[in-house]
VEXDREN-2710 file (C-alpha; in Angstrom, 1 decimal):
% VEXDREN-2710
k/r/px/py/pz
1/MET/55.4/-75.6/-188.8
2/HIS/53.6/-72.9/-187.5
3/ASP/51.2/-74.8/-185.3
4/GLY/51.0/-73.9/-181.7
5/GLU/53.2/-70.9/-182.3
6/THR/52.3/-67.0/-181.5
7/LYS/50.5/-65.6/-184.6
8/ARG/50.5/-61.9/-185.2
9/THR/48.8/-60.1/-188.1
10/ALA/50.0/-57.0/-189.7
11/THR/47.6/-54.9/-191.4
12/CYS/47.7/-51.3/-193.3
13/SER/45.5/-48.1/-192.6
14/CYS/42.9/-49.1/-194.7
15/ARG/43.2/-53.1/-193.6
16/GLY/43.6/-54.0/-197.5
17/VAL/47.0/-55.6/-196.6
18/LYS/47.3/-58.4/-194.3
19/LEU/50.6/-60.0/-193.6
20/VAL/50.3/-62.7/-190.9
21/LEU/53.7/-63.7/-189.1
22/ALA/54.0/-67.0/-186.6
23/GLY/56.6/-67.0/-184.1
24/GLU/58.5/-64.1/-182.2
25/PRO/60.5/-61.9/-184.0
26/ARG/64.5/-62.1/-184.4
27/ARG/65.1/-58.7/-183.5
28/VAL/63.3/-55.6/-182.6
29/TYR/64.6/-52.1/-183.2
30/ALA/64.0/-48.4/-183.6
31/CYS/65.9/-46.1/-186.0
32/SER/66.0/-42.4/-186.2
33/CYS/67.7/-41.7/-189.7
34/THR/66.3/-39.1/-192.0
35/GLU/65.1/-41.5/-194.2
36/CYS/63.1/-43.4/-191.6
37/GLN/61.8/-40.1/-190.4
38/ARG/60.2/-39.5/-193.9
39/CYS/58.9/-43.0/-194.4
40/THR/57.2/-42.9/-191.3
41/GLY/56.4/-39.2/-191.1
42/THR/57.4/-39.0/-187.5
43/ALA/60.7/-39.1/-185.2
44/PHE/61.6/-42.6/-185.8
45/SER/60.6/-46.3/-187.3
46/TYR/59.7/-49.1/-184.8
47/ARG/60.0/-52.3/-186.6
48/ALA/60.6/-56.3/-185.8
49/ILE/62.6/-58.5/-187.9
50/TYR/61.0/-61.8/-188.8
51/ALA/62.9/-64.6/-190.9
52/ASP/61.1/-65.1/-194.2
53/SER/59.9/-68.6/-192.9
54/ALA/57.7/-66.7/-190.3
55/VAL/55.5/-65.5/-192.8
56/VAL/52.3/-67.5/-193.0
57/SER/50.2/-65.6/-195.5
58/GLN/50.3/-62.3/-197.3
59/GLU/47.1/-60.5/-198.7
60/GLY/46.3/-57.4/-200.6
61/GLU/47.7/-55.6/-203.5
62/THR/51.4/-54.0/-202.3
63/ARG/53.8/-51.9/-204.2
64/SER/57.8/-51.6/-203.3
65/TRP/60.2/-48.8/-203.8
66/ARG/63.7/-49.3/-203.3
67/ARG/66.7/-47.1/-202.6
68/ALA/70.0/-47.1/-201.7
69/GLY/71.1/-46.9/-197.8
70/ALA/74.3/-45.0/-196.6
71/SER/76.3/-48.6/-197.2
72/GLY/75.5/-48.6/-200.8
73/GLN/73.3/-51.6/-200.2
74/TRP/69.5/-51.6/-201.1
75/LEU/66.6/-51.1/-198.8
76/GLU/62.8/-51.7/-200.1
77/GLN/59.7/-50.3/-198.4
78/THR/56.5/-52.4/-198.8
79/PHE/53.2/-50.4/-199.0
80/CYS/49.4/-50.6/-199.7
81/THR/48.5/-49.5/-203.3
82/THR/45.3/-47.7/-201.5
83/CYS/46.2/-46.2/-198.2
84/GLY/50.0/-46.0/-198.8
85/SER/51.2/-47.5/-195.3
86/VAL/54.4/-49.2/-195.0
87/VAL/53.9/-52.8/-193.7
88/PHE/57.4/-54.2/-194.3
89/MET/60.6/-53.8/-195.8
90/ARG/63.6/-55.7/-197.0
91/ALA/67.3/-54.8/-197.1
92/GLU/69.9/-56.5/-199.1
93/ALA/71.8/-56.8/-196.1
94/LEU/69.0/-58.6/-194.4
95/THR/69.2/-61.8/-195.8
96/ALA/66.1/-63.8/-195.7
97/ALA/64.1/-61.9/-193.5
98/LEU/61.8/-58.7/-193.4
99/SER/61.6/-55.9/-191.1
100/VAL/57.8/-55.3/-190.2
101/SER/56.4/-52.0/-189.0
102/VAL/55.4/-52.7/-185.2
103/GLY/52.5/-50.1/-185.5
104/CYS/50.8/-52.4/-188.2
105/LEU/50.7/-55.2/-185.6
106/GLU/48.3/-53.1/-183.3
107/ASP/49.8/-54.9/-180.2
108/GLN/50.3/-52.8/-177.2
109/GLY/52.2/-55.6/-175.7
110/PHE/54.6/-56.2/-178.3
111/PRO/58.5/-55.9/-177.2
112/ALA/60.5/-52.8/-176.8
113/PRO/63.0/-51.9/-179.4
114/VAL/66.6/-53.2/-178.1
115/VAL/68.6/-50.5/-179.9
116/LEU/68.1/-47.2/-181.5
117/HIS/69.8/-46.9/-184.9
118/TRP/71.1/-43.4/-186.2
119/PRO/71.0/-41.8/-182.6
120/ASN/72.7/-38.9/-183.9
121/SER/70.0/-37.8/-186.1
122/LYS/67.1/-38.2/-183.8
123/HIS/64.9/-35.2/-182.7
124/ASP/66.3/-33.6/-179.6
125/TRP/63.4/-34.5/-177.4
126/LEU/63.2/-38.2/-178.0
127/CYS/64.2/-40.4/-175.2
128/LEU/63.2/-44.0/-175.2
129/GLU/64.0/-45.2/-172.1
130/GLY/66.4/-48.1/-171.4
131/VAL/66.8/-48.3/-175.2
132/PRO/70.5/-48.2/-176.0
133/GLU/71.7/-46.2/-179.2
134/ALA/73.9/-47.6/-181.8
135/GLY/76.8/-45.8/-182.7
136/SER/76.5/-43.8/-186.0
137/PRO/79.3/-42.2/-187.9
138/ARG/77.7/-38.3/-188.3
139/LYS/75.1/-36.2/-187.4
140/GLY/73.2/-35.1/-190.5
141/ASN/71.1/-35.6/-193.4
142/HIS/72.4/-39.6/-194.2
143/LYS/70.3/-42.6/-195.0
144/GLU/70.2/-45.8/-193.2
END
């Protein structure tokens, strides 16, 4: 099913976790909610949504941590047990798909985000040129 398609490999910092994906992502986004800022340790997350069927293989030991988002639905971060890099996440609202941390793909030509979620909690200096900002209900410490 994946023959002839683009394949990308997402790896954690120590290279102990490898996630091979086939094809192109369904959507690429950035998020500046305070939870993504904490998760990444920086001003925003940059992620690509792939269908579960795009996963060719997964290697390495991971753990997952689940939390409730602002909607009350769960979000689950999956990270390497050695280095702690968040390689991908899943969300209750994201059916049959996962959201891969684009930095783990090491692809400078990867598509830019098509939207910035939670722009009201972004750092004042953050400007993603040409990336539209999605509406968000309020400014402050909220969860995505």
